[in-house]
C-alpha positions in Angstrom: 0.1 0.1 0.3 2.8 2.2 0.6 4.6 1.9 -2.3 1.5 2.3 -4.6 1.6 5.4 -2.7 4.8 6.6 -2.9 4.7 5.9 -6.7 1.7 8.2 -7.2 3.5 10.5 -5.3 6.3 10.5 -8.2 4.0 11.2 -10.8 2.7 14.2 -9.4 3.7 17.0 -12.2 5.9 19.9 -11.4 3.8 22.2 -13.7 0.9 21.5 -12.3 2.3 23.4 -8.7 3.5 26.2 -10.6 -0.1 26.4 -12.7 -1.9 26.5 -9.2 0.5 28.9 -7.6 0.3 30.9 -10.3 -3.8 30.3 -10.7 -3.7 31.0 -6.8 -1.8 34.4 -6.9 -3.7 36.1 -9.8 -6.7 35.2 -8.4 -5.7 36.6 -5.0 -3.8 39.7 -7.2 -7.3 40.3 -9.4 -9.6 39.9 -6.3 -7.6 42.3 -4.2 -7.5 44.5 -7.0 -11.1 44.5 -7.4 -11.7 45.1 -3.5 -9.5 48.0 -3.9 -11.3 49.6 -6.9 -14.9 49.2 -5.5 -13.4 50.5 -2.1 -11.5 52.9 -4.0 -15.2 53.4 -6.0 -17.3 53.6 -3.0 -14.9 55.9 -1.3 -15.0 58.6 -4.0 -18.8 58.1 -4.2 -19.7 58.6 -0.2 -17.5 61.8 -0.4 -18.7 63.2 -3.5 -22.3 62.5 -1.8 -21.2 63.9 1.3 -19.8 66.5 -0.4 -23.0 67.2 -2.0 -25.0 67.0 1.1 -22.6 69.1 3.1 -22.9 72.1 0.5 -26.7 71.8 0.3 -26.9 71.9 4.4 -24.9 75.2 4.3 -26.9 76.7 1.7 -30.3 75.5 3.4 -28.7 77.2 6.6 -28.0 80.4 5.0 -31.0 80.9 3.0 -33.0 79.3 6.4 -31.0 82.8 8.2 -32.0 85.2 5.8 -35.7 84.0 5.8 -35.3 84.0 9.8 -34.0 87.8 9.8 -36.4 88.8 7.1 -39.8 87.0 9.2 -37.8 88.4 12.7 -38.1 92.3 10.8 -42.0 91.5 10.1 -42.2 90.5 13.8 -40.9 93.0 14.9 -42.5 95.2 12.8 -45.9 94.0 14.2 -44.6 94.4 18.0 -43.5 98.0 17.2 -47.4 98.5 15.7 -49.2 97.0 18.7 -46.6 98.2 21.8 -45.6 101.8 20.3 -48.9 102.2 18.7 -51.8 100.7 19.7 -51.1 100.0 23.4 -50.6 104.1 23.9 -54.1 105.2 22.2 -57.3 105.2 22.6 -59.5 103.9 19.6 -61.7 106.8 20.6 -59.3 109.6 20.4 -60.5 111.7 17.0 -57.0 112.8 16.5 -56.7 109.6 14.7 -52.7 108.5 16.0 -52.7 105.2 15.6 -53.8 106.2 11.7 -50.3 108.6 11.9 -48.0 105.9 13.8 -48.8 103.5 11.2 -48.3 105.3 8.5 -44.6 106.3 9.8 -44.3 102.4 10.2 -45.5 101.5 6.9 -43.0 104.4 5.2 -40.5 102.8 7.0 -40.3 99.4 5.8 -42.6 99.8 2.4 -40.0 97.9 0.6 -41.1 94.5 2.6 -44.8 95.6 3.2 -48.2 95.5 1.6 -50.1 96.6 3.8 -51.1 97.0 8.0 -54.8 96.4 8.9 -56.3 97.2 12.3 -60.3 95.1 13.3 -61.7 95.2 16.1 -63.8 92.3 18.1 -66.1 92.2 15.1 -64.1 92.4 11.7 -64.6 95.8 11.4 -62.1 97.9 10.0 -60.3 100.6 11.9 -57.5 101.6 10.7 -55.0 100.3 7.6 -51.6 101.4 5.6 -51.6 102.4 2.9 -54.5 104.4 3.6 -56.9 102.7 1.4 -61.0 101.8 1.2 -62.1 98.2 2.2 -63.9 96.5 0.0 -67.7 96.3 0.9 -68.2 93.5 3.0 -65.1 91.3 3.1 -66.1 89.3 5.6 -63.3 89.3 7.9 -63.8 87.6 10.5 -64.2 84.1 8.0 -60.9 84.6 6.6 -57.8 82.2 7.7 -55.9 84.7 9.0 -58.5 86.1 11.4 -59.8 82.9 12.4 -56.2 81.3 13.5 -55.3 84.8 15.3 -58.5 84.2 17.4 -57.9 80.9 18.2 -54.8 81.1 19.2 -54.4 84.5 21.2 -51.3 84.0 23.0 -49.3 83.4 19.3 -48.6 85.1 15.9 -49.8 83.1 12.5 -47.8 83.4 9.4 -50.0 82.3 6.7 -49.4 80.7 3.5 -49.3 82.8 0.4 -52.5 84.2 -0.8 -54.0 87.1 -3.1 -54.6 89.9 -0.2 -58.5 91.3 -1.9 -59.2 92.9 1.3 -58.6 97.1 -0.1 -59.8 98.5 -3.1 -56.9 99.4 -5.7 -57.9 102.0 -8.5 -54.8 100.2 -10.2 -56.2 97.2 -9.9 -53.2 95.3 -9.2 -53.2 92.5 -6.8 -50.3 91.4 -4.8 -49.2 87.7 -3.7 -49.1 88.1 0.2 -47.8 86.1 3.4 -50.4 87.7 6.4 -48.9 87.9 10.2 -51.7 88.0 12.2 -51.9 88.6 16.1 -55.0 89.2 18.8 -54.2 92.7 20.3 -55.8 94.8 23.4 -57.1 97.9 22.2 -58.2 101.1 24.7 -61.2 102.1 23.7 -62.8 105.4 26.0 -60.5 103.7 29.1 -62.2 99.9 28.4 -60.5 97.0 26.7 -61.6 95.1 24.4 -59.9 92.7 21.8 -58.9 93.4 17.9 -56.9 91.5 15.2 -53.7 93.3 14.0 -52.8 92.4 10.0 -49.3 93.0 8.3 -49.5 91.8 4.8 -45.4 91.3 4.0 -44.3 91.0 0.4 -44.7 87.2 -1.0 -41.8 88.4 -3.9 -39.2 89.0 -1.3 -39.4 85.1 0.2 -39.7 83.9 -3.5 -36.6 85.6 -4.7 -34.7 84.4 -1.7 -35.5 80.7 -2.8 -35.2 81.5 -6.5 -31.6 81.7 -5.3 -30.5 78.6 -3.9 -33.2 77.2 -6.6 -30.3 77.2 -9.4 -28.6 74.0 -10.2 -29.8 71.6 -13.1 -28.7 68.6 -11.9 -32.2 67.7 -10.3 -31.7 69.3 -6.9 -34.5 71.5 -5.6 -35.8 73.4 -2.5 -38.7 74.2 -1.2 -40.5 75.5 1.9 -43.6 74.6 3.5 -45.8 75.1 6.6 -46.0 73.1 9.5 -49.0 71.3 8.0 -47.9 70.0 4.9 -48.7 73.3 2.8 -46.6 74.8 0.1 -45.3 78.3 0.3 -42.6 78.3 -2.0 -42.0 75.8 -4.8 -40.3 75.7 -8.1 -43.3 73.6 -9.4 -45.8 75.7 -7.5 -48.2 76.2 -10.4 -48.3 72.5 -11.8 -48.5 71.2 -8.1 -52.1 73.5 -7.4 -52.8 72.3 -10.6 -52.5 68.9 -9.6 -50.4 68.5 -12.8 -47.0 67.3 -10.6 -46.9 66.1 -6.7 -44.7 67.1 -4.1 -44.3 65.1 -0.3 -44.8 67.9 1.7 -47.0 66.8 3.9 -44.5 63.8 5.1 -41.6 66.3 5.3 -43.6 68.8 7.8 -43.4 65.8 10.1 -39.8 65.6 9.8 -37.6 67.1 12.5 -34.5 68.8 11.6 -32.0 66.2 9.7 -31.3 64.3 6.6 -33.7 61.4 5.7 -34.0 58.8 2.5 -37.2 58.4 1.3 -38.7 57.3 -1.8 -41.5 59.4 -3.7 -43.1 58.4 -6.8 -40.4 55.6 -7.5 -37.6 58.0 -7.1 -35.3 57.2 -4.2 -33.7 60.4 -2.4 -32.0 62.3 0.3 -34.1 64.8 2.0 -32.3 67.3 4.0 -35.1 69.2 6.7 -34.3 72.8 8.2 -36.8 74.4 10.5 -37.3 78.2 10.1 -37.7 79.8 13.3 -41.1 81.6 14.5 -43.0 79.9 12.2 -42.8 76.4 12.5 -42.0 76.5 8.2 -40.0 73.6 6.9 -37.1 74.8 4.3 -36.7 71.0 2.4 -33.6 70.5 0.2 -34.7 67.2 -1.8 -31.2 65.6 -3.4 -32.5 62.9 -6.0 -30.2 59.7 -5.8 -29.6 60.4 -9.6 -27.8 63.4 -8.9 -25.0 61.8 -7.0 -24.2 59.5 -10.0 -23.3 62.6 -11.9 -19.6 63.4 -12.6 -18.7 59.5 -11.8 -18.3 58.0 -15.0 -14.9 59.2 -15.6 -13.9 58.3 -11.9 -15.3 54.5 -13.1 -13.4 54.0 -16.5 -10.1 55.6 -14.5 -10.3 53.4 -11.4 -11.5 50.1 -14.1 -8.4 50.9 -16.7 -5.8 51.2 -13.4 -7.4 47.5 -11.9 -6.7 45.9 -15.3 -3.1 47.3 -15.8 -2.5 46.1 -12.2 -4.0 43.0 -12.6 -2.2 42.3 -16.0 1.4 43.3 -14.4 0.6 41.2 -11.1 -0.6 38.2 -13.3 2.7 38.1 -14.8 4.9 38.6 -11.7 3.2 35.7 -10.6 4.2 33.6 -13.3 7.9 34.4 -12.4 7.7 33.7 -8.8 5.6 30.4 -9.3 8.1 29.2 -11.5 11.1 30.1 -8.7 8.8 28.3 -5.8 7.3 25.6 -6.9 10.5 23.0 -7.4 11.5 23.4 -3.8 8.3 23.5 -2.3 7.4 20.1 -4.3 10.2 17.9 -3.2 9.6 19.5 0.3 6.0 18.7 0.6 6.9 15.2 -1.0 9.6 14.6 2.2 6.7 15.6 4.6 3.8 13.3 2.8 6.5 10.5 3.4 7.5 11.1 7.0 3.2 11.6 7.8 3.1 8.1 5.9 5.0 6.8 9.0 8.0 6.8 7.2 11.2 9.0 9.1 13.5 10.1 6.0 15.4 13.8 6.1 13.0 16.2 5.5 14.3 18.1 2.3 16.1 21.4 2.7 17.0 23.6 -0.3 15.5 26.3 -2.9 15.4 29.8 -0.9 16.4 30.8 2.2 12.5 30.8 3.6 11.9 27.3 2.2 15.5 26.4 4.0 14.2 27.7 7.2 10.6 26.3 7.0 11.5 23.1 6.0 14.3 23.3 9.1 11.6 24.4 11.6 9.4 20.9 10.2 12.3 18.8 11.2 12.8 20.5 14.5 9.1 20.8 15.1 8.3 16.9 14.3 10.9 16.0 16.6 9.7 18.5 19.9 5.7 18.1 19.1 4.9 15.4 21.9 7.7 16.3 24.1 6.5 20.2 24.1 2.6 19.1 24.6 3.0 16.8 27.3 5.0 19.5 29.3 2.1 21.9 27.9 -0.4 20.0 29.7 1.2 19.1 32.4 2.2 22.6 33.3 -1.1 23.7 32.7 -3.1 20.9 35.0 -0.1 21.6 37.8 -1.3 25.5 37.5 -4.5 25.1 37.5 -4.0 22.6 40.7 -1.9 25.5 42.0 -4.2 27.7 41.5 -7.1 26.5 43.0 -5.0 25.3 46.4 -4.0 29.0 46.7 -7.8 30.3 46.5 -8.6 27.5 48.9 -6.3 28.2 51.1 -7.2 31.5 52.1 -9.5 31.0 55.1 -9.0 33.1 57.9 -8.8 31.6 61.2 -10.9 34.3 62.7 -14.4 32.2 62.8 -12.2 29.3 64.5 -10.7 31.6 67.2 -14.4 33.2 67.8 -15.9 29.9 67.9 -13.1 28.3 70.3 -13.9 31.5 72.6 -17.8 30.8 72.7 -16.9 27.7 73.5 -14.8 28.4 76.5 -17.5 30.8 77.4 -19.8 28.0 77.5 -17.9 25.9 79.5 -16.9 28.2 82.3 -20.6 29.2 82.0 -21.3 25.3 82.9 -23.4 25.3 79.6 -22.0 22.2 78.6 -24.8 20.9 76.4 -24.6 23.8 74.3 -20.7 23.5 74.2 -20.7 20.0 73.3 -23.3 20.5 70.7 -21.0 23.5 69.5 -17.9 20.9 69.5 -19.8 18.4 67.2 -20.9 20.8 64.9 -17.2 22.5 65.0 -16.0 18.6 64.0 -18.3 17.8 61.3 -17.2 21.5 60.0 -13.7 21.1 60.2 -14.0 17.2 58.9 -15.8 18.3 55.8 -13.3 21.6 55.4 -10.6 19.4 55.3 -12.0 16.2 53.1 -8.7 14.5 52.8 -7.3 17.2 50.7 -10.3 16.5 47.9 -11.5 20.2 46.1 -14.4 18.3 44.7 -17.1 16.8 47.1 -21.1 15.8 47.0 -23.8 18.8 47.5 -24.7 16.9 50.5 -21.3 17.2 51.9 -21.6 21.0 51.1 -25.4 21.8 52.5 -24.1 19.5 55.8 -20.8 21.6 56.2 -23.3 25.4 55.7 -25.8 23.5 58.2 -22.8 23.1 60.6 -21.4 26.1 60.3 -25.1 28.1 60.8 -25.9 25.9 64.1 -22.9 27.7 65.2 -23.4 30.9 64.3 -26.5 30.7 66.2 -25.5 30.0 68.9 -22.5 32.6 68.6 -25.5 35.3 67.7 -27.9 33.5 70.6 -30.7 33.0 67.9 -30.3 36.4 66.3 -31.9 35.0 62.9 -33.4 31.9 61.5 -31.9 29.5 58.7 -34.1 27.8 56.5 -32.6 25.2 54.2 -35.1 24.5 51.1 -33.4 22.2 49.2 -34.7 19.4 46.7 -32.8 16.2 47.8 -32.5 15.4 44.1 -29.2 17.5 43.9 -27.5 16.1 46.9 -25.4 13.0 44.7 -23.9 15.8 42.4 -20.1 17.5 42.1 -20.2 20.8 43.8 -16.8 22.7 44.7 -16.8 22.7 49.1 -16.8 25.2 51.0 -18.9 28.0 48.2 -21.5 28.5 50.7 -19.7 29.3 53.7 -17.9 32.7 52.6 -21.8 33.3 50.8 -23.5 32.4 54.0 -21.1 34.8 56.4 -21.8 37.7 54.3 -25.5 37.0 54.8 -24.9 37.6 58.3 -22.9 40.1 58.9 -23.3 42.3 56.0 -27.2 41.6 55.9 -29.1 40.9 58.7 -26.9 41.7 61.6 -27.9 44.2 63.3 -31.8 43.6 63.0 -34.6 42.6 65.5 -36.0 39.0 65.7 -37.5 39.3 62.1 -33.7 38.5 60.5 -33.8 35.3 58.2 -31.8 33.5 55.9 -33.0 30.8 53.2 -31.1 28.5 51.4 -32.3 27.1 49.0 -31.2 24.5 45.9 -33.0 23.3 43.2 -31.7 21.7 39.7 -32.7 23.5 36.5 -32.0 21.7 32.9 -28.5 21.0 33.3 -27.7 23.0 36.2 -27.8 23.4 39.7 -28.9 26.7 41.4 -28.1 26.7 44.8 -29.2 30.0 46.4 -28.8 32.2 49.9 -31.3 34.7 50.5 -31.1 36.8 53.1 -34.2 40.0 54.2 -31.4 42.6 55.6 -30.3 45.8 54.4 -29.5 44.8 51.1 -27.3 47.1 48.7 -27.3 49.8 45.9 -26.4 48.8 42.0 -23.3 49.8 41.9 -22.3 47.7 45.1 -23.5 44.9 43.8 -21.5 45.3 40.4 -18.4 45.9 42.1 -19.2 42.9 44.5 -17.7 40.0 42.3 -15.2 42.5 39.9 -13.3 44.4 42.8 -10.7 42.1 44.4 -9.4 45.0 46.0 -12.3 45.4 48.5 -11.1 45.3 52.4 -13.2 43.2 54.4 -14.7 44.7 57.7 -15.3 41.0 58.9 -15.7 37.9 58.1 -13.9 34.6 56.7 -11.7 37.5 54.3 -12.4 35.0 51.2 -15.3 37.0 50.0 -17.5 36.5 47.1 -14.6 37.0 44.1 -12.8 34.0 45.8 -16.0 32.2 45.4 -16.8 32.8 41.9 -12.9 32.2 41.0 -12.8 29.1 42.6 -16.0 28.1 41.1 -15.1 28.9 37.2 -11.6 27.6 38.0 -13.3 24.2 38.0 -16.1 24.4 36.0 -15.2 27.3 33.3 -15.8 31.0 32.9 -20.0 30.2 31.8 -20.6 29.4 35.6 -20.1 31.9 38.8 -22.7 33.5 41.2 -25.6 36.2 40.6 -26.0 38.6 43.5 -29.3 40.3 42.9 -30.2 43.1 45.9 -32.3 45.8 46.1 -31.4 48.2 49.5 -33.6 47.4 52.6 -35.2 44.7 50.8 -32.3 41.6 51.3 -29.9 40.0 48.8 -29.9 37.0 47.2 -26.8 34.9 46.2 -27.0 32.2 43.5 -24.4 29.5 42.7 -24.9 28.5 39.3 -22.4 25.1 38.4 -23.1 22.1 35.8 -25.2 19.0 36.7 -22.4 16.8 37.0 -22.9 13.2 39.1 -20.8 12.8 42.0 -18.9 9.9 41.2 -15.0 8.8 41.5 -14.2 9.1 37.9 -15.9 12.6 37.9 -14.4 13.6 40.6 -10.8 12.7 39.6 -11.4 14.1 36.6 -12.7 17.5 37.7 -9.9 17.3 40.7 -7.1 16.7 38.1 -7.8 19.7 35.8 -8.0 17.3 32.5 -9.5 20.2 30.3 -10.6 18.1 27.3 -12.1 15.2 30.3 -13.9 17.4 32.0 -15.4 19.8 28.9 -16.7 16.4 27.3 -18.2 15.4 30.8 -20.0 18.6 31.1 -21.4 18.8 27.7 -22.4 15.0 27.5 -23.5 14.9 30.8 -21.7 11.5 31.4 -23.9 10.0 34.1 -21.2 7.9 36.0 -20.5 5.6 33.3 
C-alpha cells in the first residue's frame, strides 16, 4: 500500500504545482484589485455624496438665516405697531394717532410690506396703511388669518401665500402676500377690548430668496412649506396647485431637522429638513440619488483601467514567482508526506532561504512536538491545581478563634450541652473542610457543612436570626466545589441581617434547572445598591471589615477554575429588601471518576463530561 502511494507521489507533475500557484496568486491579485477598486469607487462616491449633502446643508442654513431675519423683521414691525402705537392710543381719540403711527412704520418698511390693518373684535376696519378703502363686506371674520389669530390668541400666525383682496386698488393690481396676524388689546374710552392686527408682507421677497438657491440643473431643488405641509414656495408650485405635479410635503413637514432617505413616486432621494424659527415652516432640500451619480462616470473608467493594468502586471509577476518557488516546495511537500505516512526520512532542505528555514523548522517541530505537548498539558494541570489550592487556602482563622472562645465561655458558664453541641458541629464542619485534601465534594456534604456552620453561628449570635434550608434532595448526589456556601452565608450574616431585630431570616435553596444546579442564599437584610452589586464580583481589592476574608470574588473564581467561565455567582439585591446570591454550577453526577477528572483539571475530559453529562458510566 505504501509503495503504491509513494509511486503516486513520484508521478506528481511540477507544472501542475506551478499552475496552481500562479492561478492562486493571480486570483488573489485580481480579487484584491477588484476589492480595492470597488472600495475606491465607494469611497469616492461616498465622499462626493457627503460633499453634495454638506454643500446643500450650508446653502440651506444660509437661506434659513435670511428667511429668519426677514420674518423677524416682520415680527418686529408687528410688535412696534402693537406696543408703540396701539397700546399707547385710545381708539376713540379723534386725532387718529393710530393711523399716523402706522403710516410712519409703513413708510419706513414699505420695501417689505404691502399693508398694515387693524380690526376690532367684530371684524370692522379701524385703521389701515397705505390709506385705502376696504371692499364692501369682505367678511374678514371668515378668513383664515383672522380665525387663526382668534383661535390661538397668545401666538403670532403666518399664513400661506395668497392674494390680498381686502382693499380697493385704483390700478386693479393685486399682490401675493403672506399675512402675519395676532390678537391685540385695544383701549376704547378707557375700556379694554380685543382686536386683530394684520401685517401683509410681500411674498416676492421670500420668492426671490428661494429662487436664489434653486439655480442648479442637476435635479436638486429646495422648497418651503408650513407645519401642515402646505406649500409656501416650490419651483413647480403652479403645476402642483393644478394637480399636474405633486410633492411629499406633508410627510416632510413631520420630519425633525436632519437628513432622511425616502422613496417618492418611485424615486429614491435624500431629503434635508431645516425648521425656520418663529413660524414652524420647513425649508426642505431634495437631492435625487441620480444627482450623486453625475460626475462619477470618468472616475469609473479611471478605476477600471487602473485595475486592469495592475491585474495584468501582477499576473506576469506571479508567473515568474510561481516557477521559482514551485520546485523546492514540491520536494519539501514530498518529504513531509513521506514523514506523515510513517517513514522518517530527512526533510528536504533546499530552495530559497525562506523555504530552507521552513524545512528546518518542520524537521525540528516533528521532533519536539510530542515532548512540548506533554510538557504544556502537565504545566497547565499543575498551574490550575496550584491556583485552586491557593484560593482554597485563604480561609481566615478568625471564625475558628471566635468559635473556640464561645466554647470556652459555655464551659465556664457550665452550659455543657451547648458546648458539646457546638464542638460536634465544629468537628463536622472541619471534617468536611479538610475532606482528605479533596477539592470536589458532593452537594450533600456541602449542605452539611453549611448547616454545621449556621448552627455554630446561631449559638454565637444567640439565635438573632432564623435559617431555613429548602433544598431539592435530587441535587444532593451531584458534584460541587467545597466551601462555596460558607463565605456567602457569612456575608449574609455580617452584611445582611446583623443588627436586625428578631425578624432576620436567611434561606438556603437548591434546585435542578435543566443541566445546571442552582444553590441560592437569600436574606431579608439591608440590601445593596446597584453600584455595590456591580463591584461585588469584580473588585478583588476591597477591604473586608470582618468575616472570612475569602469573599465572593474568591468563591466565584474557584467555581470558574473548575467548571469554566460560564458558571459562577449571580448577585441580586435591593436596598432595604435583602440580597440573594445564587451559585450556578453544571449538573455533574458525583462519582469517583468524575471527581478525579475535576480534581486533576483534565481539560478535554472535563469538557466532555460536562457537555455530554456522563452519568457515572
